[in-house]
C-alpha positions in Angstrom: -23.8 3.7 8.6 -23.4 4.6 4.9 -21.4 7.8 5.7 -19.1 5.9 8.1 -18.4 3.1 5.7 -17.6 5.5 2.8 -15.2 7.4 5.1 -13.5 4.1 6.1 -13.3 3.1 2.4 -11.7 6.4 1.5 -9.2 6.0 4.4 -8.4 2.5 3.3 -7.9 3.6 -0.3 -5.4 6.3 0.8 -3.6 3.8 3.1 -3.3 1.2 0.3 -2.0 3.9 -2.2 0.6 4.9 0.3 1.6 1.2 0.8 2.0 0.7 -2.9 4.1 3.8 -3.2 6.4 2.5 -0.4 6.6 -0.9 -2.1 7.6 0.8 -5.4 10.3 2.8 -3.7 11.7 -0.3 -1.9 11.7 -2.2 -5.2 13.4 0.8 -7.0 16.1 1.0 -4.3 16.5 -2.7 -3.5 16.1 -4.2 -6.9 14.2 -7.3 -7.9 14.7 -9.4 -4.7 12.9 -7.2 -2.3 9.3 -7.9 -3.3 9.7 -11.6 -2.5 11.0 -10.8 0.9 8.1 -8.4 1.5 5.5 -11.1 0.5 7.0 -13.5 3.0 
């Protein structure tokens, strides 16, 4: 169980880092209004 949970945590961490990078790129391209649209 411990090994499996650590693997899932690592995968989730990589996934969230990728999501944050995509959000930053969208904000950089779209300006200030895009984060509000993404949250909705």
